[in-house]
C-alpha positions, 0 to 999 in steps of 0.5 A: 485466470487467477481469482484476483484477475477474475475479480478485476474483470468483474469490477471493470464490467460492473464500472462499464455497466457491462452485464454480458462481461460481468456474467461471463466473469461469474460463469461456473467454469471461470470461477472454478478455473480461478480457484485452481489457479489460486496462489499467493497474489502477485501484487501483494506488495504493490501497496508497499511499493506505491506508498514508499514511492510516493513518500520518497518523491515527496520528502526528497523533492521537498528537501530539493525545494527548500534548499533551492528556495534558499538559493543554495549550491547544487552540491548542498541539494545533493548532500541533503537530498541524499541523507534524507533519501537514505535515512528516510528510506531505511526509516520507512522500510524498518516501519513497514517490516515492524508493522507487517511483523506486528500484524502477523505476530497479533494474528497468530496470538488471537488464533492460538487463543481461539484455538485453545478456546474452541478446545476447552469450551466448545459449547461456549464457542458454539453459542458465540457463533450462533449469536453471531450468525443471528446478529447477521440476520439468519433465523434460528434454524439457519444459525444452528445449521451453520454452527453445526457445519462450521464446527465439524472441523476444528481448523475450519472452526477456528478460522470461522471465529477468527473472521466472524468474531474478530474480523481478522484475515491472515496477512500473507506478506513477508515482513522482510519482503514488505520492508525491502519493497518499500525501501526499493521504491522509496529510494528509486522514486525519491532519486529522481529529483536528484538525478540532475544534480548527480549529472551536475557532478560529471557534466556542467548543468547550466545555472537555473536549469537544475531545479526546473529539470528536478521539478519536471521529473518529480511532477511526472513521477508524482502523477505516475506514482498517483496513477499506480495507486489506483491499482491498490484503491481501485479509483480512477488513475487520472484523478489519483495522478492529478490528486497526488501531483497536487499534494506533492506540489503543495509540500514542495511549495511549502518547503520552497517558501520556507527555504526562500524566507530563511535563506538569510540564515545560511548566508 
């Protein structure tokens, strides 16, 4: 059992009020087994995929709704939808890449500075650490003992200062994979509202059917992705799914109303 799985079991036990299951998750043997199996989290890109997918479905369906509200042809829907899907998806992916890259660079720069300070001003860094522990409620003897233990190893010393002083943890995600996960989810989810219009290129879709089908597919995708967001937020999947369905529906409704109000421009 990995650390993340053991933690998830502990969360579920707490939510159910199951003391026996919570106790089992905190058995020394379970904790030791989780520590041995610990590695890179398999779901570390889940957040990128969920939020990329949500953005993809909402923005693309908003475009579809706006064009449908303006009573334009399905070919116009497809052109504008695909343009939005690819351009917005690329923009989202670049944003995710640059964000992850900037966070890693900032962490590395701050860690380098802390390492330099530990090497050149060890007494001052010990004094800082002592004050940090005192502020956390440790008494004088406890704080001094913790400082003595933590500063025995320079690497552990620097890592402690990064967490205790700067509240910074390393981000193990690859910026490139973060961007690709965002792009893939954005395009995959955002394509669903356009699926029926793509089919219309090969088979005749009856007039008035395309938009309701796109609406149904988008609603299902919004609810599903909202529920999947619960893996990140740890909230109720039903509540999260309904919430995202309402948000996406509101965005689509606004786009449809704007298209209906301005459809005379395209005439």
